[in-house]
SENU-523258 format. One record per residue (C-alpha): residue number from 0; y, z negated, x. Coordinates in pm, whole numbers. Example, Ala and Ser with C-alpha at 12.3 -4.5 7.8 and 13.67 -1.06 7.14 Angstrom:
REM SENU-523258
     i       py       pz       px
     0     -450     -780     1230
     1     -106     -714     1367
This chain:
REM SENU-523258
     i       py       pz       px
     0    -1603    -7299    -1592
     1    -1619    -7309    -1218
     2    -1531    -6984    -1031
     3    -1902    -6885     -921
     4    -2036    -6936    -1286
     5    -1710    -6661    -1406
     6    -1838    -6438    -1088
     7    -2191    -6461    -1189
     8    -2109    -6394    -1575
     9    -1843    -6071    -1507
    10    -2142    -5935    -1273
    11    -2389    -5973    -1549
    12    -2183    -5821    -1805
    13    -2125    -5545    -1564
    14    -2463    -5492    -1530
    15    -2568    -5456    -1894
    16    -2309    -5265    -1936
    17    -2367    -4997    -1687
    18    -2762    -5033    -1826
    19    -2618    -4909    -2137
    20    -2514    -4587    -1989
    21    -2754    -4263    -1925
    22    -2853    -4143    -1575
    23    -2577    -3840    -1634
    24    -2339    -4072    -1797
    25    -2363    -4280    -1474
    26    -2337    -3969    -1232
    27    -2002    -3854    -1437
    28    -1892    -4212    -1424
    29    -1927    -4242    -1021
    30    -1765    -3905     -968
    31    -1455    -3955    -1161
    32    -1429    -4300     -978
    33    -1474    -4136     -641
    34    -1214    -3858     -737
    35     -983    -4114     -848
    36    -1017    -4299     -522
    37     -950    -3987     -328
    38     -711    -3868     -545
    39     -479    -4196     -459
    40     -549    -4141      -59
    41     -422    -3812      -76
    42     -131    -3932     -286
    43      -46    -4190      -71
    44      -88    -4006      262
    45      156    -3757       85
    46      406    -4032       28
    47      388    -4147      377
    48      470    -3871      521
    49      831    -3815      668
    50     1065    -3593      531
    51     1088    -3305      796
    52     1420    -3130      900
    53     1464    -2873     1143
    54     1591    -2956     1499
    55     1621    -2635     1664
    56     1523    -2292     1530
    57     1494    -1938     1665
    58     1398    -2081     1969
    59     1212    -1847     2281
    60      877    -1961     2407
    61      989    -2128     2704
    62     1284    -2362     2542
    63     1000    -2437     2252
    64      730    -2544     2517
    65     1022    -2753     2726
    66     1125    -2903     2386
    67      820    -3029     2262
    68      682    -3117     2595
    69      956    -3362     2607
    70      891    -3469     2219
    71      558    -3592     2327
    72      703    -3775     2638
    73      907    -3955     2384
    74      644    -4006     2114
    75      846    -3818     1843
    76      642    -3638     1567
    77      753    -3308     1531
    78      585    -3005     1379
    79      634    -2602     1444
    80      735    -2347     1178
    81      806    -1975     1195
    82      531    -1867     1433
    83      643    -2142     1690
    84      999    -2066     1712
    85     1149    -2367     1525
    86     1067    -2746     1535
    87     1061    -2982     1250
    88     1099    -3332     1326
    89     1184    -3645     1054
    90     1501    -3644      900
    91     1610    -3961     1019
    92     1539    -3850     1387
    93     1709    -3515     1359
    94     2061    -3631     1534
    95     1913    -3902     1755
    96     1683    -3654     1868
    97     1910    -3427     1963
    98     2133    -3641     2163
    99     1816    -3737     2376
   100     1741    -3403     2418
   101     2089    -3307     2535
   102     2079    -3576     2771
   103     1779    -3422     2906
   104     1941    -3102     2934
   105     1728    -2894     2629
   106     2003    -2808     2419
   107     1774    -2565     2206
   108     1996    -2265     2365
   109     2196    -2073     2094
   110     1886    -1927     1934
   111     1928    -1618     2106
   112     2192    -1507     1860
   113     2552    -1682     1897
   114     2746    -1737     1619
   115     2812    -1484     1355
   116     3050    -1447     1063
   117     3062    -1838     1052
   118     3318    -1836     1280
   119     3558    -1686     1022
   120     3524    -1945      773
   121     3591    -2187     1050
   122     3913    -2075     1056
   123     4249    -2268      996
   124     4593    -2142      827
   125     4751    -2182     1161
   126     4530    -1973     1346
   127     4722    -1679     1542
   128     4678    -1308     1552
   129     4505    -1346     1905
   130     4213    -1577     1754
   131     4197    -1434     1474
   132     4073    -1103     1663
   133     3861    -1276     1918
   134     3669    -1454     1638
   135     3630    -1159     1454
   136     3514     -981     1824
   137     3287    -1295     1850
   138     3168    -1283     1502
   139     3070     -914     1518
   140     2884     -944     1882
   141     2683    -1230     1692
   142     2588    -1041     1428
   143     2477     -745     1618
   144     2315     -960     1880
   145     2103    -1113     1555
   146     2016     -733     1422
   147     1902     -638     1746
   148     1649     -927     1782
   149     1497     -818     1436
   150     1378     -498     1614
   151     1010     -495     1720
   152      961     -590     2062
   153     1276     -752     2135
   154     1282    -1140     2182
   155     1668    -1154     2247
   156     1976     -978     2263
   157     2342     -986     2390
   158     2599     -787     2313
   159     2968     -777     2427
   160     3233     -583     2295
   161     3564     -476     2476
   162     3784     -380     2187
   163     4166     -310     2295
   164     4435     -422     2075
   165     4615     -155     1917
   166     4961      -58     1989
   167     5230      134     1770
   168     5434      202     2107
   169     5181      353     2287
   170     5069      748     2220
   171     4729      683     2385
   172     4495      448     2255
   173     4194      301     2468
   174     3864      337     2308
   175     3673       48     2245
   176     3324       24     2465
   177     3007     -210     2423
   178     2729     -350     2629
   179     2400     -452     2527
   180     2138     -684     2732
   181     1829     -695     2605
   182     1533     -942     2659
   183     1190     -751     2622
   184      905     -916     2492
   185      602     -885     2783
   186      438     -612     2784
   187      733     -386     2572
   188      855     -111     2709
   189     1131       74     2485
   190     1102      474     2420
   191     1402      696     2430
   192     1413      713     2090
   193     1416      354     2018
   194     1695      287     2281
   195     1907      610     2104
   196     1880      396     1769
   197     2041       87     1963
   198     2319      264     2057
   199     2390      433     1735
   200     2358       64     1575
   201     2625      -35     1791
   202     2834      244     1811
   203     2832      261     1405
   204     2943     -116     1352
   205     3239      -77     1556
   206     3536      150     1449
   207     3605      428     1647
   208     3315      342     1915
   209     3092      642     2040
   210     2747      603     2152
   211     2839      742     2479
   212     3015      428     2562
   213     2781      181     2457
   214     2532       83     2785
   215     2221      -78     2737
   216     2018     -262     3020
   217     1683     -501     2990
   218     1649     -827     3150
   219     1541     -667     3455
   220     1867     -513     3518
   221     1701     -170     3439
   222     1990       55     3291
   223     1806      230     2976
   224     2139      409     2840
   225     2437      437     2974
   226     2819      595     2929
   227     2812      963     2904
   228     3009      993     3185
   229     2803      747     3450
   230     2528      768     3609
   231     2323      605     3358
   232     2423      849     3089
   233     2350     1142     3332
   234     2023      990     3410
   235     1912      968     3092
   236     2060     1329     2940
   237     1834     1475     3249
   238     1524     1251     3149
   239     1558     1391     2798
   240     1610     1745     2912
   241     1300     1769     3161
   242     1081     1600     2886
   243     1183     1962     2647
   244     1130     2197     2927
   245      796     2054     3016
   246      700     2111     2632
   247      858     2406     2621
   248      647     2554     2926
   249      337     2367     2810
   250      363     2559     2524
   251      408     2883     2675
   252      128     2828     2919
   253     -111     2784     2633
   254       54     3112     2469
   255      -44     3315     2718
   256     -367     3170     2833
   257     -501     3174     2460
   258     -440     3537     2519
   259     -631     3595     2812
   260     -890     3385     2732
   261     -986     3632     2455
   262    -1003     3898     2717
   263    -1143     3742     3047
   264    -1329     3471     2960
   265    -1263     3055     2925
   266    -1184     2929     3227
   267    -1107     3259     3419
   268     -699     3254     3409
   269     -465     3025     3512
   270      -84     3054     3419
   271      182     2883     3553
   272      528     2926     3352
   273      858     2805     3492
   274     1144     2780     3229
   275     1571     2771     3284
   276     1729     2611     3007
   277     2064     2565     2924
   278     2126     2237     2762
   279     2524     2287     2763
   280     2673     2232     2405
   281     2878     2557     2345
   282     3128     2623     2070
   283     3282     2937     2018
   284     3543     3057     1794
   285     3697     3456     1764
   286     3949     3609     1551
   287     3939     3989     1523
   288     4187     4195     1358
   289     4080     4536     1199
   290     4279     4843     1083
   291     4155     5059      809
   292     4190     5444      761
   293     4393     5484      517
   294     4568     5163      543
   295     4545     4949      181
   296     4853     4922       -7
   297     5082     4629      114
   298     5061     4316      -17
   299     5475     4273     -110
   300     5772     4531      -85
   301     6096     4452     -137
   302     6408     4697     -104
   303     6809     4585      -60
   304     7070     4889     -142
   305     7461     4819      -75
   306     7714     5039     -122
   307     8165     5018     -146
   308     8406     5238     -151
   309     8770     5209     -193
   310     9175     5257      -66
   311     9322     5082      178
   312     9231     4950      520
   313     8883     5009      637
   314     8619     4772      608
   315     8461     4627      889
   316     8129     4556      732
   317     7917     4280      774
   318     7969     4078     1123
   319     7750     4195     1373
   320     7656     4453     1191
   321     7721     4843     1293
   322     7892     5020     1026
   323     7720     5283      910
   324     7977     5540      805
   325     8288     5637     1041
   326     8569     5477      983
   327     8838     5647      804
   328     9198     5741      924
   329     9501     5531      896
   330     9574     5509      517
   331     9245     5672      367
   332     9011     5563      176
   333     8708     5325      338
   334     8313     5337      235
   335     8024     5079      338
   336     7670     5152      264
   337     7388     4941      369
   338     6970     4928      283
   339     6725     4693      407
   340     6316     4720      319
   341     6067     4473      408
   342     5691     4570      361
   343     5411     4300      421
   344     5096     4488      466
   345     4730     4338      426
   346     4539     4337      808
   347     4192     4249      798
   348     4090     3887      962
   349     3772     3795     1065
   350     3723     3425     1182
   351     3381     3308     1309
   352     3284     2955     1487
   353     2976     2990     1645
   354     2778     2642     1759
   355     2557     2703     2006
   356     2259     2474     1983
   357     2106     2341     2347
   358     1809     2468     2518
   359     1883     2861     2539
   360     1641     3019     2760
   361     1827     3165     3084
   362     1541     3293     3326
   363     1176     3235     3277
   364      905     3340     3521
   365      527     3326     3497
   366      246     3304     3770
   367     -107     3423     3653
   368     -415     3426     3853
   369     -698     3590     3719
   370    -1081     3537     3882
   371    -1253     3813     4035
   372    -1565     3698     3987
   373    -1509     3713     3567
   374    -1776     3888     3400
   375    -1458     4127     3213
   376    -1229     4242     3435
   377     -875     4356     3357
   378     -604     4562     3576
   379     -299     4354     3705
   380      -81     4595     3521
   381     -258     4514     3219
   382     -254     4159     3249
   383      111     4151     3344
   384      234     4351     3028
   385        4     4123     2787
   386      184     3816     2980
   387      529     3967     2934
   388      502     4070     2564
   389      364     3722     2476
   390      652     3493     2637
   391      912     3773     2540
   392     1001     3834     2903
   393     1340     4022     2920
   394     1399     4161     3302
   395     1787     4205     3250
   396     1819     3791     3277
   397     1598     3794     3554
   398     1254     3729     3416
   399      928     3800     3647
   400      572     3777     3617
   401      298     3796     3911
   402      -25     3859     3844
   403     -331     3825     4134
   404     -692     3844     4131
   405     -860     3589     4328
   406    -1174     3427     4393
   407    -1196     3097     4175
   408    -1310     2770     4369
   409    -1588     2633     4119
   410    -1744     2423     4365
   411    -1627     2080     4236
   412    -1704     2239     3839
   413    -2029     2316     3929
   414    -2059     1957     4132
   415    -1943     1806     3823
   416    -2184     1964     3580
   417    -2477     1915     3799
   418    -2371     1534     3775
   419    -2373     1540     3411
   420    -2708     1732     3405
   421    -2865     1475     3620
   422    -2702     1194     3415
   423    -2871     1322     3078
   424    -3204     1384     3283
   425    -3196     1035     3371
   426    -3102      926     3041
   427    -3338     1126     2875
   428    -3618      985     3111
   429    -3532      648     3059
   430    -3542      737     2677
   431    -3891      869     2729
   432    -4025      561     2935
   433    -3831      267     2663
   434    -4042      488     2415
   435    -4368      467     2583
   436    -4350      116     2650
   437    -4301       48     2270
   438    -4593      282     2177
   439    -4783       65     2463
   440    -4707     -263     2319
   441    -4775     -163     1972
   442    -5100      -26     2056
   443    -5194     -331     2227
   444    -5105     -540     1937
   445    -5300     -327     1728
   446    -5605     -357     1964
   447    -5580     -722     1971
   448    -5586     -772     1617
   449    -5905     -494     1584
   450    -6106     -732     1858
   451    -5997    -1051     1650
   452    -6150     -853     1316
   453    -6471     -773     1502
   454    -6522    -1098     1651
   455    -6464    -1264     1297
   456    -6669    -1026     1125
   457    -6950    -1098     1393
   458    -6940    -1437     1354
   459    -6944    -1399      961
   460    -7261    -1241     1013
   461    -7438    -1484     1229
   462    -7356    -1763      960
   463    -7476    -1510      682
   464    -7832    -1456      888
   465    -7834    -1818      955
   466    -7779    -1916      595
   467    -8009    -1657      463
   468    -8303    -1823      670
   469    -8217    -2203      567
   470    -8267    -2032      258
   471    -8604    -1884      324
   472    -8776    -2216      460
   473    -8596    -2428      223
   474    -8883    -2452      -23
   475    -9093    -2604      233
   476    -8858    -2883      279
   477    -8737    -3191       71
   478    -8424    -3117     -171
   479    -8205    -3377      -26
   480    -8250    -3249      308
   481    -8228    -2879      237
   482    -7859    -2969       80
   483    -7778    -3208      352
   484    -7861    -2920      615
   485    -7639    -2688      420
   486    -7345    -2863      366
   487    -7358    -2922      782
   488    -7359    -2582      837
   489    -7081    -2534      566
   490    -6918    -2792      829
   491    -7011    -2607     1110
   492    -6895    -2269      990
   493    -6557    -2397      905
   494    -6513    -2551     1217
   495    -6654    -2258     1451
   496    -6429    -2039     1214
   497    -6102    -2274     1258
   498    -6182    -2288     1644
   499    -6232    -1886     1639
   500    -5884    -1846     1450
   501    -5685    -2109     1696
   502    -5851    -1958     2015
   503    -5792    -1590     1871
   504    -5431    -1706     1777
   505    -5371    -1886     2114
   506    -5488    -1613     2308
   507    -5235    -1390     2068
   508    -4945    -1586     2120
   509    -5019    -1600     2506
   510    -5034    -1254     2513
   511    -4717    -1195     2302
   512    -4477    -1433     2499
   513    -4605    -1229     2820
   514    -4504     -926     2693
   515    -4170    -1073     2534
   516    -4136    -1208     2919
   517    -4184     -895     3099
   518    -4072     -648     2822
   519    -3802     -843     2640
   520    -3558     -544     2480
   521    -3902     -318     2422
   522    -4012     -601     2203
   523    -3657     -655     2057
   524    -3644     -283     1948
   525    -4025     -270     1816
   526    -3908     -551     1612
   527    -3601     -413     1458
   528    -3781     -121     1371
   529    -4034     -325     1153
   530    -3764     -474      991
   531    -3586     -118      929
   532    -3914      -39      730
   533    -3962     -332      559
   534    -3617     -285      436
């Protein structure tokens, strides 16, 4: 057989085979074939994709932008991962791409973290003690940098540790110190609590490191937290104390104003409290001995008694002690007596240790101004007594209060209230005008619809009268002529009604278009109201 005959035969058999299927079966077969083709295409695309491997990770926005621009110019395919901080390239091109980027001066940095504990895994058995200490310090700094970078708002962090070498020959040991450089994300500003958490985290990771010896700085060179004995620490402490003092004064001001407002009314008094607080941490230890009458029983009592008598030479007694009895004459009898008593009496002892928290009020003053035009009056003496009791003032420590009754300047408040009233009045007027426009628009549409219906009804009546007249004269005319005239009249009526409807529709369209052009806001508000009513 020839190839042409074979192709024709195969086509005929395929057509005959396809004719044996119903329409639904054909659709199922076509869908299955298309699904197989799409699956084969997707599989081929998936198999043709390269194996992606990380080129660099933990990149900053600037480093990632520079590297991707170099890859685009080199024609190396890449993908971004980890929210744009990691770059993936085909696995077979990782090392060659790194070499090309290094030649262009792009090494990906140190991913902002530095080496960590992996430094200790790279040490051999020949490492000296100095190398081990340096490696441990570098590893600890890298791990701290990684931890700080995980904080919200911190883009990068560098930690430098200064850990002194311990020596058994030195009585005084140097304390370790640390400095932290934070690169904050744009628009980020760390609070005092966050800075304190950074210092506590670093201090807790290094043995014998005090939080006061941790210095925190941002990328602009601003000192966020410094050593307690330095300028930075003093500034930080001063900022914290100012915040606490301001909060205390605000709380006292509100307490006094709440009391005065109940008497003179709102906005008729002004209070300003100035407090001097002591933020020194004080520790006091006292030890007292108390005597009781009658004294208590002794805790312990012991008595020793010695006695000796004999002939011959006199006994000299114990060396260094006075002989209690006189020496006998030569050749007489000698005697020795000694008595010793030890009593341990109980003595009352009281030991107290007090840690005084910072923030003690050392002095507080208050200035009060009352409005002389207030409806309710109060004397300065009464106001002074109220303020003294409300604040708990103590004249012994120098607390003072001053109360003055003066007229308040309410011009600014009056002008502001007048402006608010005018704005509210204008807003109400604008609302009324808008409502009037909407009502007028609705009335205009209703009037146009009524006029259209009246004209249509009038035209219908005229046509009915014409039909009645023709029927009245139909008896005198031939039947065919009457039917022809009725058909013509019907056609004329339909044509007239169609023309009238078209003209009315055109007029209404023109009127509505003009309304939409002149009053778009009112039309939109009215349509929204209609749609809401329909819902």
